[in-house]
C-alpha positions as CSV (number, residue, x, y, z in Angstrom):
1,M,-16.8,-7.2,16.4
2,N,-17.1,-3.4,17.1
3,L,-19.7,-2.2,14.5
4,N,-18.5,1.4,15.1
5,N,-14.9,0.4,14.1
6,P,-13.8,2.7,11.2
7,W,-12.3,-0.3,9.3
8,F,-15.6,-2.2,9.7
9,E,-17.5,0.8,8.4
10,A,-14.9,1.1,5.4
11,W,-15.5,-2.6,4.6
12,K,-19.2,-2.0,4.6
13,R,-18.8,0.8,2.1
14,L,-16.4,-1.3,0.0
15,R,-18.9,-4.0,-0.3
16,K,-21.4,-1.5,-1.6
17,S,-19.0,-0.3,-4.3
18,K,-19.4,-2.1,-7.6
19,I,-16.1,-0.9,-8.8
20,G,-14.3,-2.2,-5.7
21,L,-16.0,-5.6,-5.8
22,A,-15.0,-5.9,-9.5
23,G,-11.5,-5.3,-8.7
24,I,-11.6,-7.8,-5.9
25,A,-13.1,-10.4,-8.4
26,I,-10.3,-9.7,-11.1
27,I,-7.6,-9.9,-8.5
28,F,-9.0,-13.1,-7.0
29,I,-9.1,-14.6,-10.5
30,L,-5.5,-13.5,-11.1
31,V,-4.2,-14.9,-7.8
32,A,-6.1,-18.2,-8.3
33,V,-4.7,-18.6,-11.7
34,A,-1.1,-18.0,-10.3
35,I,-1.5,-20.4,-7.4
36,F,-3.0,-23.2,-9.5
37,A,-1.0,-22.6,-12.7
38,P,0.4,-26.1,-12.8
39,L,-3.0,-27.6,-12.6
40,I,-4.7,-25.0,-15.0
41,A,-2.0,-24.8,-17.8
42,P,-2.5,-27.3,-20.5
43,Y,1.1,-27.3,-21.6
44,S,4.6,-26.3,-20.3
45,P,5.2,-22.6,-20.8
46,I,8.7,-23.2,-22.0
47,E,8.4,-26.3,-24.0
48,Q,9.0,-25.6,-27.8
49,D,7.4,-27.4,-30.7
50,I,8.6,-26.0,-33.8
51,M,6.1,-28.0,-36.0
52,S,3.2,-26.2,-34.2
53,R,4.7,-22.6,-34.5
54,Y,2.3,-19.8,-35.3
55,Q,-0.9,-21.9,-34.9
56,A,-4.2,-19.8,-34.8
57,P,-6.5,-20.4,-31.8
58,S,-8.1,-23.7,-31.9
59,Q,-9.5,-26.4,-29.7
60,R,-5.9,-27.9,-29.1
61,H,-4.3,-24.5,-28.3
62,L,-7.2,-22.1,-27.2
63,L,-5.0,-19.0,-27.7
64,G,-2.8,-20.2,-30.4
65,T,1.0,-20.7,-30.4
66,D,4.0,-18.3,-30.7
67,E,7.1,-18.4,-33.0
68,M,8.5,-21.3,-31.0
69,G,5.4,-23.4,-31.0
70,R,4.8,-22.6,-27.4
71,D,1.2,-22.6,-26.1
72,I,0.3,-19.0,-25.5
73,L,-2.4,-19.7,-22.8
74,S,0.0,-21.7,-20.7
75,R,2.6,-18.8,-20.9
76,I,0.0,-16.2,-20.0
77,I,-1.2,-18.3,-17.0
78,Y,2.4,-18.8,-15.7
79,G,3.0,-15.2,-16.5
80,S,0.5,-14.1,-13.8
81,R,2.9,-15.5,-11.3
82,I,5.6,-13.3,-12.4
83,S,3.4,-10.1,-12.6
84,L,2.2,-10.7,-9.1
85,Q,5.7,-11.5,-7.9
86,V,7.0,-8.3,-9.3
87,G,4.1,-6.2,-7.9
88,L,4.3,-7.5,-4.4
89,F,8.0,-7.6,-4.1
90,S,8.7,-4.3,-5.7
91,I,5.9,-2.3,-4.0
92,G,6.6,-4.1,-0.7
93,L,10.3,-2.7,-1.0
94,A,9.1,0.7,-1.8
95,L,6.5,0.6,1.0
96,V,9.0,-0.3,3.8
97,I,11.6,2.2,2.7
98,G,9.3,4.9,1.7
99,V,7.2,4.7,4.9
100,T,10.4,4.7,7.2
101,L,11.8,7.7,5.4
102,G,8.4,9.6,5.5
103,L,7.8,9.1,9.2
104,I,11.2,10.1,10.0
105,A,11.0,13.2,7.9
106,G,7.6,14.1,9.0
107,Y,8.0,13.4,12.7
108,Y,11.5,15.0,13.4
109,G,11.4,17.8,10.6
110,G,14.3,20.2,10.4
111,Y,17.4,19.3,8.4
112,L,16.6,15.7,8.5
113,D,13.2,16.3,6.7
114,M,14.8,18.8,4.3
115,I,17.6,16.3,3.3
116,I,15.3,13.2,2.9
117,M,12.6,15.1,1.0
118,R,15.1,16.9,-1.4
119,I,16.4,13.5,-2.3
120,M,12.9,12.3,-3.0
121,D,12.3,15.5,-5.2
122,I,15.5,14.7,-7.1
123,M,14.2,11.1,-7.7
124,L,10.8,12.5,-8.8
125,A,12.5,14.8,-11.2
126,F,13.4,12.0,-13.4
127,P,10.8,10.1,-15.5
128,S,10.0,6.8,-13.6
129,V,10.6,4.6,-16.6
130,L,13.8,6.3,-17.5
131,L,15.1,6.1,-14.0
132,A,14.2,2.4,-13.9
133,I,16.0,1.8,-17.2
134,A,19.1,3.6,-15.9
135,I,19.1,1.3,-12.7
136,V,18.7,-1.9,-14.6
137,A,21.3,-0.9,-17.1
138,I,23.8,-0.4,-14.2
139,L,22.7,-3.7,-12.4
140,G,22.2,-5.7,-15.6
141,P,19.1,-7.0,-17.4
142,Q,17.4,-9.5,-15.1
143,L,14.0,-9.9,-13.6
144,K,15.3,-9.4,-9.9
145,N,17.0,-6.2,-11.0
146,A,14.0,-4.9,-12.7
147,M,12.0,-5.4,-9.5
148,L,14.6,-3.7,-7.4
149,A,14.6,-0.8,-10.1
150,I,10.7,-0.6,-9.7
151,G,10.9,-0.6,-6.0
152,I,13.4,2.3,-5.9
153,I,11.4,4.5,-8.2
154,N,8.2,4.1,-6.2
155,I,9.9,5.1,-2.8
156,P,9.2,8.7,-3.1
157,R,5.4,8.2,-3.5
158,F,5.2,6.5,-0.2
159,A,7.5,8.9,1.5
160,R,5.6,11.9,0.5
161,I,2.2,10.5,1.5
162,I,3.3,9.2,4.9
163,R,5.2,12.4,5.6
164,S,2.1,14.6,4.9
165,S,-0.1,12.5,7.1
166,T,2.7,12.4,9.9
167,I,3.0,16.2,9.9
168,T,-0.7,16.6,10.4
169,I,-1.2,13.8,12.9
170,K,1.7,14.6,15.1
171,E,0.0,17.9,16.3
172,D,-3.1,16.1,17.6
173,E,-3.9,16.0,21.2
174,F,-3.6,12.4,21.7
175,I,0.1,12.5,20.4
176,S,0.8,15.3,23.1
177,A,-1.0,13.1,25.7
178,A,1.2,10.1,24.8
179,R,4.4,12.3,25.2
180,V,3.0,13.5,28.6
181,L,2.6,9.9,29.6
182,G,6.3,9.2,28.8
183,A,5.9,7.4,25.5
184,G,9.1,7.5,23.4
185,D,9.5,8.5,19.9
186,F,9.6,4.9,18.6
187,R,6.3,3.9,20.4
188,I,4.7,7.2,19.2
189,I,5.5,6.5,15.7
190,L,4.6,2.8,15.5
191,K,1.7,2.9,18.0
192,H,0.1,6.2,17.1
193,L,1.2,7.8,13.9
194,L,1.5,4.8,11.6
195,P,-1.8,3.3,12.4
196,N,-3.7,6.6,11.9
197,A,-1.9,7.1,8.5
198,M,-2.7,3.6,7.0
199,A,-5.9,4.7,4.9
200,P,-3.9,6.6,2.2
201,L,-1.2,4.0,2.3
202,I,-3.4,1.2,1.5
203,V,-4.9,3.1,-1.4
204,Q,-1.5,4.0,-2.8
205,T,-0.1,0.5,-2.4
206,T,-3.0,-0.9,-4.5
207,L,-2.6,1.5,-7.2
208,S,1.3,1.2,-7.1
209,I,1.0,-2.7,-7.8
210,A,-0.9,-1.8,-10.9
211,T,1.8,0.5,-11.9
212,A,4.5,-1.9,-11.1
213,I,2.9,-4.5,-13.4
214,L,3.0,-1.9,-16.3
215,E,6.5,-1.0,-15.5
216,A,7.7,-4.5,-15.4
217,A,6.2,-5.2,-18.7
218,A,7.8,-2.1,-20.2
219,L,11.2,-3.2,-19.0
220,S,10.8,-6.7,-20.2
221,F,9.4,-5.3,-23.6
222,L,12.6,-3.4,-23.8
223,G,14.8,-6.5,-23.0
224,L,15.7,-5.3,-19.4
225,G,13.5,-7.3,-17.4
226,A,12.6,-11.0,-17.7
227,Q,14.9,-12.9,-20.0
228,P,13.7,-15.7,-22.5
229,P,12.3,-18.1,-22.0
230,T,10.6,-16.6,-19.0
231,P,6.9,-16.3,-19.7
232,E,6.5,-12.7,-18.7
233,W,3.7,-10.7,-20.4
234,G,5.9,-7.8,-21.4
235,A,8.6,-10.1,-22.9
236,M,5.9,-12.0,-24.7
237,L,4.8,-8.7,-26.4
238,S,8.4,-8.0,-27.4
239,D,8.9,-11.4,-28.9
240,A,5.6,-10.9,-30.9
241,R,6.6,-7.6,-32.6
242,S,8.0,-9.3,-35.8
243,S,4.9,-11.4,-36.1
244,L,2.1,-9.0,-35.5
245,Q,0.7,-9.1,-39.1
246,K,0.9,-12.8,-39.7
247,A,-0.1,-13.9,-36.2
248,P,-1.8,-11.1,-34.3
249,W,-3.0,-13.4,-31.6
250,V,0.6,-13.8,-30.3
251,M,0.7,-10.1,-29.2
252,T,-3.1,-9.5,-28.6
253,F,-3.6,-12.0,-25.7
254,P,-0.6,-11.1,-23.6
255,G,-1.7,-7.5,-24.1
256,M,-5.2,-8.3,-22.9
257,A,-3.6,-10.2,-19.8
258,I,-1.8,-6.9,-18.9
259,I,-4.8,-4.9,-19.2
260,F,-6.8,-7.4,-17.2
261,G,-4.2,-7.3,-14.4
262,V,-3.8,-3.7,-14.2
263,L,-7.5,-2.9,-14.3
264,G,-8.1,-5.2,-11.4
265,F,-5.7,-3.3,-9.0
266,N,-6.8,0.1,-10.3
267,L,-10.5,-0.7,-9.7
268,L,-9.8,-2.0,-6.2
269,G,-7.7,1.1,-5.6
270,D,-10.5,3.4,-6.6
271,G,-13.0,1.4,-4.5
272,L,-10.7,1.5,-1.4
273,R,-10.2,5.3,-1.9
274,D,-14.0,5.8,-1.7
275,A,-14.3,3.4,1.2
276,L,-11.6,4.8,3.3
277,D,-12.5,8.5,2.7
278,P,-14.2,10.0,5.8
279,K,-16.4,12.2,3.5
280,M,-18.0,9.0,2.0
281,K,-19.1,7.9,5.5
282,N,-22.7,8.9,5.1
283,V,-23.0,7.9,1.4
């Protein structure tokens, strides 16, 4: 392994970051719970037991039960799958489309750049949650439509970041050398521009996954995302509104799960931002 590789140096700085390591630990737990949900969950996440409704946390139900007698712990465990699915799919979609548009706009410039970035500015002019609500209202209240909406509203973030990096990098000497050697636009973009713009993209991707989890929870809370009986954290909060006073655990634990998941990706994003910042090299 080349010890002077910038990615290896970034990894060494990340390992020294307590914030980054805490984020990695939280995400590892979240992923492990999602993968092994059938083995960890003590009950079915959708099986109802009316005779056991609104039971307080006990040895039988560690986090209590909800209005339908469903085990809250089991629903939270299975809900981690949905939150990760939403984050990875929606941000993956935004990443692919946003990076493509940003590379085209930054590399070619001119009217193409103006058209693409004005469309991005128009999208950014709308509050992200309101734009997501509008998209889901048009497509219909389903989890897949919520993921699509979240992906669309995150496209401008990636487009602006990669465009800014592309405009700076394309003026470097190694890009001019590649053109002189006969490299085409497609090769320059994929082999030279994109790899050198990965650092800010990695940080933004991590932070955006945290935002996507929150946005999915918000849509489900409003009844526009996951539909009953899907064990989604935001939908669980929505179902618990009427029972907050008599059974506060029904809302408390799903809310803590959302905080836990979002915190993990935010901490990792902060750690990556410091690790990938050239100014932190000698820290």
